[in-house]
FIZAPA-758177 format. One record per residue (C-alpha): residue number from 0; residue in three letters; chain; x, y, z. Coordinates in steps of 0.2 Angstrom, whole numbers, plus 5000, padded with zeros to 4 digits. Each point is the difference from the previous one (the first is absolute). Example, Ala and Ser with C-alpha at 12.3 -4.5 7.8 and 13.67 -1.06 7.14 Angstrom:
# FIZAPA-758177
(0,"ala","A",(5062,4978,5039))
(1,"ser","A",(5006,5017,4997))
***
This chain:
# FIZAPA-758177
(0,"met","A",(5001,5195,4991))
(1,"phe","A",(5017,4990,5001))
(2,"phe","A",(5006,4985,4992))
(3,"phe","A",(5007,4984,5006))
(4,"ala","A",(5013,4989,4993))
(5,"ser","A",(5000,4982,5005))
(6,"tyr","A",(5014,4987,4994))
(7,"arg","A",(4997,4983,5000))
(8,"trp","A",(5008,4986,4990))
(9,"arg","A",(4986,4986,4996))
(10,"val","A",(5007,4982,4999))
(11,"leu","A",(4987,4989,4992))
(12,"thr","A",(4996,4981,5004))
(13,"leu","A",(4992,4991,4985))
(14,"gly","A",(4993,4984,5003))
(15,"ala","A",(4984,4992,5011))
(16,"ile","A",(5005,4996,5018))
(17,"leu","A",(4995,4981,5000))
(18,"leu","A",(4991,4997,5019))
(19,"val","A",(5002,4984,5006))
(20,"ile","A",(4989,5000,5016))
(21,"pro","A",(4982,5004,5000))
(22,"phe","A",(4997,5018,5002))
(23,"glu","A",(4989,4998,5015))
(24,"ala","A",(4988,4991,4988))
(25,"leu","A",(4994,5017,4991))
(26,"ser","A",(5000,4993,4983))
(27,"pro","A",(4989,5009,4987))
(28,"arg","A",(5005,4993,4983))
(29,"ser","A",(5000,5015,4990))
(30,"ala","A",(5000,5017,5001))
(31,"pro","A",(4988,5007,5015))
(32,"ala","A",(4983,5004,4996))
(33,"pro","A",(4997,5018,4995))
(34,"asp","A",(4993,5007,5018))
(35,"gln","A",(5009,4988,5010))
(36,"val","A",(5010,5009,5014))
(37,"glu","A",(5003,4986,5012))
(38,"asn","A",(5019,5008,5006))
(39,"ala","A",(5009,4982,5000))
(40,"leu","A",(4997,4998,4981))
(41,"trp","A",(5011,5011,4995))
(42,"tyr","A",(5017,4991,5008))
(43,"leu","A",(4995,4985,4991))
(44,"trp","A",(4995,5010,4984))
(45,"ser","A",(5018,5009,5001))
(46,"gly","A",(5012,4986,5006))
(47,"tyr","A",(5005,5013,5013))
(48,"val","A",(5014,4992,5013))
(49,"pro","A",(5004,5010,5012))
(50,"pro","A",(5020,5004,5001))
(51,"ile","A",(5009,4993,5014))
(52,"pro","A",(5010,5014,5010))
(53,"gly","A",(5017,5001,4991))
(54,"glu","A",(4995,4993,4984))
(55,"val","A",(5002,5014,4985))
(56,"pro","A",(4982,5005,4997))
(57,"ser","A",(4995,4998,4981))
(58,"pro","A",(4985,5012,4994))
(59,"ser","A",(4991,4984,4994))
(60,"arg","A",(4998,4983,5005))
(61,"gly","A",(4991,4995,4985))
(62,"glu","A",(4997,5004,4982))
(63,"val","A",(5003,5019,4997))
(64,"ser","A",(4990,5007,4986))
(65,"ser","A",(5009,5013,4990))
(66,"ala","A",(4985,5011,5004))
(67,"ser","A",(5006,4999,5019))
(68,"val","A",(5019,5007,4997))
(69,"ser","A",(5002,5018,5001))
(70,"pro","A",(5006,5010,4986))
(71,"ser","A",(5017,4996,4993))
(72,"gly","A",(5015,5008,5009))
(73,"pro","A",(5007,5001,5016))
(74,"tyr","A",(4989,5014,5009))
(75,"arg","A",(4984,5009,4999))
(76,"val","A",(4995,5016,5001))
(77,"tyr","A",(4983,5005,5009))
(78,"leu","A",(4992,5015,4992))
(79,"pro","A",(4994,5011,5008))
(80,"leu","A",(4994,4995,5017))
(81,"val","A",(4983,5008,5006))
(82,"leu","A",(4993,4988,5011))
(83,"arg","A",(4994,5008,5016))
(84,"ala","A",(5003,4990,5016))
(85,"pro","A",(4984,5004,5012))
(86,"val","A",(5005,5004,5018))
(87,"ser","A",(4994,4983,5007))
(88,"glu","A",(4997,4984,4988))
(89,"phe","A",(4997,4981,5005))
(90,"arg","A",(5013,4992,4990))
(91,"ala","A",(4999,4981,5004))
(92,"leu","A",(5008,4986,4992))
(93,"trp","A",(4994,4982,5002))
(94,"ile","A",(5014,4988,5006))
(95,"thr","A",(4993,4983,4997))
(96,"arg","A",(5007,4983,5004))
(97,"phe","A",(5007,4995,4984))
(98,"asp","A",(5010,5016,5000))
(99,"trp","A",(5012,4994,5012))
(100,"thr","A",(5000,4982,5003))
(101,"arg","A",(5004,4986,4989))
(102,"ala","A",(4993,4982,4999))
(103,"asp","A",(5016,4992,4992))
(104,"gly","A",(5009,4996,5015))
(105,"ser","A",(5006,5015,5004))
(106,"trp","A",(4996,5008,5019))
(107,"ala","A",(4992,5016,5000))
(108,"arg","A",(5016,5013,5006))
(109,"pro","A",(4996,5016,5012))
(110,"glu","A",(5012,5009,4989))
(111,"ser","A",(4987,5000,4986))
(112,"leu","A",(4987,5010,5009))
(113,"val","A",(5012,5012,5006))
(114,"thr","A",(5003,5004,4981))
(115,"ile","A",(4982,5001,4996))
(116,"ala","A",(5000,5015,5014))
(117,"glu","A",(5014,5007,4994))
(118,"gln","A",(4995,5000,4981))
(119,"ala","A",(4981,5005,5006))
(120,"ala","A",(5007,5014,5010))
(121,"ala","A",(5012,5007,4986))
(122,"ala","A",(4984,5001,4986))
(123,"arg","A",(4991,5009,5014))
(124,"phe","A",(4987,4989,5004))
(125,"asn","A",(4994,5002,5018))
(126,"val","A",(4988,4984,5003))
(127,"leu","A",(5005,4981,4998))
(128,"leu","A",(4985,4988,4998))
(129,"phe","A",(5010,4985,5007))
(130,"gln","A",(4993,4984,4999))
(131,"val","A",(4998,4990,5016))
(132,"arg","A",(4987,4986,4997))
(133,"gly","A",(4998,4992,4983))
(134,"val","A",(4992,4984,5002))
(135,"gly","A",(4996,4997,5019))
(136,"asp","A",(5019,5001,5002))
(137,"ala","A",(5011,5014,5008))
(138,"tyr","A",(5013,5011,4995))
(139,"tyr","A",(5005,5006,5017))
(140,"thr","A",(5002,4990,5017))
(141,"pro","A",(4984,4991,5003))
(142,"gly","A",(4988,5003,5007))
(143,"tyr","A",(4988,4989,4996))
(144,"glu","A",(5003,4993,4984))
(145,"pro","A",(5016,4990,4994))
(146,"trp","A",(5015,5008,4992))
(147,"ala","A",(4997,5001,4982))
(148,"ala","A",(5010,4987,4988))
(149,"arg","A",(5007,5012,4988))
(150,"leu","A",(5011,5008,5014))
(151,"thr","A",(5010,4984,5000))
(152,"gly","A",(4999,4997,4981))
(153,"thr","A",(4985,4989,4997))
(154,"val","A",(4983,5000,4994))
(155,"thr","A",(4994,4989,5015))
(156,"arg","A",(5012,4988,5007))
(157,"thr","A",(5007,5011,5013))
(158,"leu","A",(4984,5009,5006))
(159,"gly","A",(5003,5003,5019))
(160,"thr","A",(5020,5002,4998))
(161,"ser","A",(5007,5015,5006))
(162,"pro","A",(5011,5009,4989))
(163,"gly","A",(5012,5007,5015))
(164,"phe","A",(4993,5018,4999))
(165,"asp","A",(4984,5008,5001))
(166,"pro","A",(4996,5009,4983))
(167,"leu","A",(4987,5011,5005))
(168,"arg","A",(5011,5009,5015))
(169,"val","A",(5016,5002,4988))
(170,"leu","A",(4988,5009,4987))
(171,"leu","A",(4993,5010,5014))
(172,"asp","A",(5018,5007,5008))
(173,"ala","A",(5007,5002,4982))
(174,"ala","A",(4984,5010,4993))
(175,"his","A",(4996,5010,5015))
(176,"ala","A",(5019,5004,5002))
(177,"arg","A",(4998,5008,4982))
(178,"gly","A",(4984,5008,5004))
(179,"leu","A",(4988,4988,4992))
(180,"gln","A",(4985,4992,5006))
(181,"val","A",(4995,4982,5001))
(182,"his","A",(4984,4994,4998))
(183,"ala","A",(4995,4981,5004))
(184,"tyr","A",(4994,4992,4982))
(185,"ile","A",(4988,4986,5003))
(186,"asn","A",(4993,4988,4988))
(187,"val","A",(4983,4997,5010))
(188,"tyr","A",(4989,4985,4991))
(189,"pro","A",(5013,4990,4990))
(190,"thr","A",(5005,4985,5013))
(191,"trp","A",(5011,4988,4991))
(192,"leu","A",(5008,4998,4982))
(193,"cys","A",(4991,4990,4986))
(194,"gly","A",(5009,4984,4992))
(195,"val","A",(5014,4997,5013))
(196,"gly","A",(4989,4989,5011))
(197,"ala","A",(4998,5004,5020))
(198,"pro","A",(5010,5009,5009))
(199,"pro","A",(5010,4991,5012))
(200,"asp","A",(4992,4994,5016))
(201,"gly","A",(5006,4999,5018))
(202,"leu","A",(5007,5016,5002))
(203,"asn","A",(5003,5009,5016))
(204,"leu","A",(4990,5014,4994))
(205,"pro","A",(4989,4991,4988))
(206,"his","A",(4994,5007,4984))
(207,"pro","A",(4983,5007,4997))
(208,"phe","A",(4996,4985,4988))
(209,"trp","A",(5001,4989,5013))
(210,"thr","A",(4992,5011,5014))
(211,"phe","A",(4984,5005,4988))
(212,"ser","A",(4998,4982,4994))
(213,"arg","A",(4998,4992,5018))
(214,"thr","A",(4992,5014,5010))
(215,"asn","A",(4986,5008,4989))
(216,"gly","A",(4987,4989,5007))
(217,"lys","A",(4991,4994,4985))
(218,"ser","A",(5013,4989,4988))
(219,"trp","A",(5017,4999,4994))
(220,"ser","A",(4998,5012,4985))
(221,"ala","A",(4987,5012,5006))
(222,"trp","A",(5011,5014,5003))
(223,"arg","A",(5003,5002,4980))
(224,"val","A",(4989,5008,4987))
(225,"tyr","A",(4991,4990,4992))
(226,"asp","A",(4994,5001,4982))
(227,"ser","A",(4981,5003,4994))
(228,"ser","A",(5001,4980,4998))
(229,"gly","A",(5002,4998,5018))
(230,"thr","A",(5019,4995,4999))
(231,"pro","A",(5013,5006,5010))
(232,"met","A",(5014,5007,4993))
(233,"asn","A",(5013,4985,4997))
(234,"leu","A",(5018,5002,5005))
(235,"met","A",(5007,4991,4985))
(236,"thr","A",(4989,5007,4985))
(237,"cys","A",(4998,5019,5008))
(238,"asn","A",(5007,5014,4987))
(239,"ser","A",(5012,5009,5012))
(240,"tyr","A",(4995,5001,5019))
(241,"leu","A",(4990,4990,5011))
(242,"trp","A",(4987,5011,5008))
(243,"ala","A",(4991,5001,5017))
(244,"thr","A",(4981,5006,4999))
(245,"pro","A",(4997,5017,5008))
(246,"ala","A",(4986,4993,5006))
(247,"trp","A",(5007,4990,5013))
(248,"ser","A",(5005,5010,5017))
(249,"gly","A",(5015,4989,5005))
(250,"val","A",(5009,5006,4983))
(251,"arg","A",(4994,5020,5009))
(252,"glu","A",(5009,4994,5015))
(253,"gln","A",(5015,4993,4993))
(254,"val","A",(5005,5017,4991))
(255,"leu","A",(4995,5010,5014))
(256,"arg","A",(5012,4989,5011))
(257,"val","A",(5014,5003,4989))
(258,"val","A",(4995,5021,4998))
(259,"arg","A",(4999,5000,5019))
(260,"asp","A",(5017,4990,5002))
(261,"leu","A",(5008,5012,4986))
(262,"met","A",(4994,5016,5007))
(263,"thr","A",(5006,4996,5019))
(264,"arg","A",(5018,4992,4995))
(265,"tyr","A",(5004,5014,4987))
(266,"asp","A",(5002,5018,4997))
(267,"leu","A",(4990,5000,4984))
(268,"asp","A",(4994,5016,4993))
(269,"gly","A",(4985,4989,4992))
(270,"val","A",(4991,4985,4994))
(271,"his","A",(4997,4996,4982))
(272,"leu","A",(4986,4989,4994))
(273,"asp","A",(5001,4990,4983))
(274,"leu","A",(4988,4986,4992))
(275,"val","A",(4987,5007,5012))
(276,"arg","A",(4987,4993,4990))
(277,"tyr","A",(4991,4984,4993))
(278,"pro","A",(5011,4990,4987))
(279,"gly","A",(4986,5002,4985))
(280,"arg","A",(4981,5002,4996))
(281,"asp","A",(4998,4981,5001))
(282,"tyr","A",(5004,5000,5019))
(283,"ser","A",(4996,4995,5014))
(284,"tyr","A",(4987,4989,5003))
(285,"asp","A",(5008,4993,5015))
(286,"pro","A",(4992,4992,5017))
(287,"phe","A",(5002,5015,5007))
(288,"thr","A",(4991,5010,4987))
(289,"pro","A",(4979,5000,5001))
(290,"ser","A",(4988,4997,4985))
(291,"phe","A",(4993,5016,4992))
(292,"arg","A",(4984,5002,4990))
(293,"asn","A",(5010,5010,4986))
(294,"pro","A",(5017,5004,4995))
(295,"glu","A",(5000,5018,5005))
(296,"glu","A",(4997,4995,5019))
(297,"arg","A",(5015,4989,4999))
(298,"ala","A",(5011,5012,4993))
(299,"ala","A",(4995,5014,5015))
(300,"trp","A",(5003,4987,5012))
(301,"gln","A",(5017,4995,4994))
(302,"arg","A",(5005,5018,4998))
(303,"glu","A",(4994,5003,5018))
(304,"gln","A",(5013,4985,5006))
(305,"val","A",(5014,5007,4994))
(306,"asn","A",(4995,5018,5005))
(307,"thr","A",(5000,4992,5018))
(308,"met","A",(5018,4995,4998))
(309,"val","A",(5005,5017,4995))
(310,"arg","A",(4991,5008,5013))
(311,"glu","A",(5006,4990,5013))
(312,"val","A",(5018,5002,4995))
(313,"tyr","A",(4998,5018,5000))
(314,"ala","A",(4996,4999,5018))
(315,"ala","A",(5013,4988,5006))
(316,"val","A",(5012,5011,4993))
(317,"lys","A",(4995,5016,5006))
(318,"gly","A",(4996,4993,5016))
(319,"ile","A",(5017,4997,5002))
(320,"arg","A",(5009,5014,4991))
(321,"pro","A",(4988,5013,4996))
(322,"gln","A",(5012,5009,4989))
(323,"ala","A",(5003,4985,4989))
(324,"trp","A",(4994,4999,4982))
(325,"val","A",(4990,4988,4993))
(326,"thr","A",(4997,4998,4981))
(327,"ala","A",(4995,4987,4988))
(328,"ala","A",(5005,4996,4982))
(329,"val","A",(4984,4997,4991))
(330,"trp","A",(4994,4995,4982))
(331,"gly","A",(5002,5013,4988))
(332,"val","A",(4984,5001,4994))
(333,"tyr","A",(4986,5004,5011))
(334,"gln","A",(4987,4998,4988))
(335,"asn","A",(4999,5000,4982))
(336,"arg","A",(4989,5011,4996))
(337,"trp","A",(5011,5004,4982))
(338,"gly","A",(4994,4983,4994))
(339,"trp","A",(5019,4997,4997))
(340,"pro","A",(5002,4982,4993))
(341,"gly","A",(5012,4988,5010))
(342,"phe","A",(4998,5010,5016))
(343,"thr","A",(4992,4993,5015))
(344,"ser","A",(4995,5011,5015))
(345,"gly","A",(5005,4999,5018))
(346,"tyr","A",(4982,5004,5008))
(347,"ser","A",(4991,4988,4987))
(348,"asp","A",(5013,4986,4997))
(349,"tyr","A",(5009,4998,5016))
(350,"tyr","A",(4989,5007,5013))
(351,"gln","A",(5012,5013,5005))
(352,"asp","A",(4991,5017,5005))
(353,"ser","A",(5015,5011,5001))
(354,"lys","A",(4990,5016,4998))
(355,"arg","A",(4990,4996,5015))
(356,"trp","A",(5015,4998,5012))
(357,"leu","A",(5005,5018,4994))
(358,"arg","A",(4983,5006,5005))
(359,"glu","A",(5000,4991,5016))
(360,"gly","A",(5016,5004,5005))
(361,"trp","A",(5005,4983,5001))
(362,"val","A",(5018,5003,4992))
(363,"asp","A",(5010,5015,4997))
(364,"ala","A",(5004,4998,4983))
(365,"ile","A",(4998,4987,4985))
(366,"met","A",(5014,4996,4986))
(367,"pro","A",(4989,4995,4984))
(368,"met","A",(5011,4988,4991))
(369,"ile","A",(4998,5010,4983))
(370,"tyr","A",(5013,4991,4990))
(371,"pro","A",(5003,4984,4990))
(372,"ala","A",(5007,4984,5008))
(373,"gly","A",(5013,5001,4985))
(374,"pro","A",(5003,5015,4992))
(375,"ser","A",(5006,5000,4980))
(376,"ala","A",(5016,5002,4994))
(377,"asn","A",(4994,5016,4990))
(378,"cys","A",(5002,5019,5003))
(379,"pro","A",(4987,5005,5004))
(380,"asp","A",(4992,4985,5007))
(381,"thr","A",(4988,4991,4990))
(382,"thr","A",(4988,4989,5011))
(383,"val","A",(4983,5005,5004))
(384,"trp","A",(5004,5011,5015))
(385,"thr","A",(5004,5015,4991))
(386,"leu","A",(5003,5016,5007))
(387,"asp","A",(4983,5007,4997))
(388,"arg","A",(4994,4985,5008))
(389,"phe","A",(5010,5003,5016))
(390,"arg","A",(4993,5018,5001))
(391,"thr","A",(4983,4995,4998))
(392,"leu","A",(5002,4987,5013))
(393,"val","A",(5010,5011,5011))
(394,"ala","A",(4986,5013,4999))
(395,"asp","A",(4986,4988,5004))
(396,"phe","A",(5006,4996,5016))
(397,"met","A",(5008,5018,5004))
(398,"thr","A",(4982,5004,4999))
(399,"asp","A",(4994,4988,5015))
(400,"ala","A",(5015,5003,5012))
(401,"ser","A",(4989,5006,5012))
(402,"gly","A",(5014,5009,5009))
(403,"arg","A",(5012,4986,5000))
(404,"tyr","A",(5015,4997,4989))
(405,"val","A",(5001,4992,4982))
(406,"phe","A",(5017,4996,4996))
(407,"pro","A",(4999,4992,4982))
(408,"gly","A",(5011,4985,4996))
(409,"ile","A",(5013,5001,4987))
(410,"his","A",(5011,4988,4992))
(411,"gly","A",(5018,5002,5002))
(412,"gly","A",(5005,4989,4987))
(413,"tyr","A",(4993,5009,4982))
(414,"ala","A",(5014,4998,4986))
(415,"cys","A",(5002,5020,5001))
(416,"phe","A",(5002,5009,5016))
(417,"gln","A",(4987,5014,4992))
(418,"asp","A",(4985,4988,5001))
(419,"val","A",(5002,5001,5020))
(420,"leu","A",(5004,5017,4999))
(421,"asp","A",(4984,5005,4991))
(422,"arg","A",(4991,4990,5011))
(423,"ile","A",(5008,5010,5015))
(424,"glu","A",(4996,5015,4993))
(425,"ala","A",(4983,4995,4995))
(426,"ala","A",(4996,4996,5018))
(427,"arg","A",(5007,5015,5006))
(428,"ser","A",(4988,5009,4988))
(429,"leu","A",(4985,4991,5006))
(430,"gly","A",(5003,5006,5019))
(431,"ala","A",(5008,4986,5007))
(432,"arg","A",(5012,4999,5014))
(433,"gly","A",(5012,4989,4996))
(434,"met","A",(5002,4983,4990))
(435,"ala","A",(5005,4982,5002))
(436,"ile","A",(5015,4993,4989))
(437,"phe","A",(4998,4980,4995))
(438,"ala","A",(5012,4995,5005))
(439,"tyr","A",(5020,4999,5005))
(440,"gly","A",(5002,4985,4989))
(441,"pro","A",(4994,5010,4984))
(442,"val","A",(5008,5016,5005))
(443,"asn","A",(5017,4989,5004))
(444,"leu","A",(4998,4992,4983))
(445,"arg","A",(4999,5015,4988))
(446,"gly","A",(5014,5008,5012))
(447,"tyr","A",(4988,5016,5002))
(448,"trp","A",(5006,5008,5016))
(449,"asp","A",(5009,5013,4994))
(450,"glu","A",(4984,5004,4989))
(451,"phe","A",(4990,5001,5016))
(452,"ala","A",(5012,5012,5009))
(453,"thr","A",(5002,5012,4986))
(454,"gln","A",(4983,5001,4991))
(455,"ala","A",(4988,4993,5009))
(456,"tyr","A",(5004,5004,5018))
(457,"pro","A",(5014,5015,4997))
(458,"ala","A",(4998,5005,5019))
(459,"pro","A",(4996,4992,5016))
(460,"ala","A",(4982,4999,5006))
(461,"pro","A",(4993,4997,5016))
(462,"val","A",(4985,4988,5001))
(463,"pro","A",(4982,5008,5003))
(464,"pro","A",(4991,5001,5016))
(465,"leu","A",(4988,4987,5004))
(466,"pro","A",(4984,5004,4995))
***
């Protein structure tokens, strides 16, 4: 047993941040639904604005509840530390596009990515899941898709404009120099944003919105998901993202082109898939989806469309670099066998059969997102994503791991670090060989870097071997 003393003065900023531009049109009008874990929602809910290198960091960019503040006094003492770090452990940190880019006119800067690698390494993470594709755009030198507009400070207007550096190359160099793996994190089916109009047309590298609309061979909107009334998802009235249908092979071919390009040009340690599912139970009745006699046949067919995407991405990655990882962020509830109110299921509601991916060996690991979009201001957390439910869901996935890995997703922005720590320990006690922390932004907002280094990860650990 041993003791750590951590000294930190906390500067609190009270009040709310007024955002003067659309937040990529992700605009829930109130707190997220109980089981809503679409990762982008946290950034809107919290008002997080990434710091610019050279700014004095603030622990909070939005309202700070007294419940989120450490006990009074200039220091804390951790008593006693008894965590047993495993010999190897997958310690992943999601790095979303919102963690280091802004849409307020500020261009992205390479120093931000070096800082991210430095902080993650000091906190003893060993894997960075770095978002390289948000909505059919590129956070790396294109490629088959245009430069992301956020890299040059806008939501849409500067799509296709180079920021003057290659973000993925900068992060790879900084991370590898510090012993961190980098996995390219890809949003699979979201193709554009809602409520902001179509992406700019006529770019040297056309955006998939235009390519899909002009080349699908059926109709302008046939590549989108359609609801049960036969209406295509509308660009201006959809909720968050404009989704492409998994039923059209052209969508799959585009994603595979992107994956092969990334694996060929960059020394990546893996590929990480997110939003590899349908947007909801009511989708899709698009022109590429046949008619079915009953809902069960339709559901099975739609799950197979997503399965095909995952299977072919796995084959593409392993065909180029057999030692690279293929992982996926998946819905935190596979099937709601417990009858929990307000919870939806990946298998039934989003046509995502993540346990089959493990069983068939189409992924090396899954990261079930077992956390709220917005943690409460209370210690312990009082959302429906309780520690007991976390244990139940991790155990459920672990039972069907089939020799592959389950790395539970854990929110890094709980009001008390103890909530993070309890879930890390619960995952370890249930046999998980690692976890994925969502995400750099929440961890940075809370200033939990020392806590990770001294409490969660007191000793370095290598990444486990591929299954």
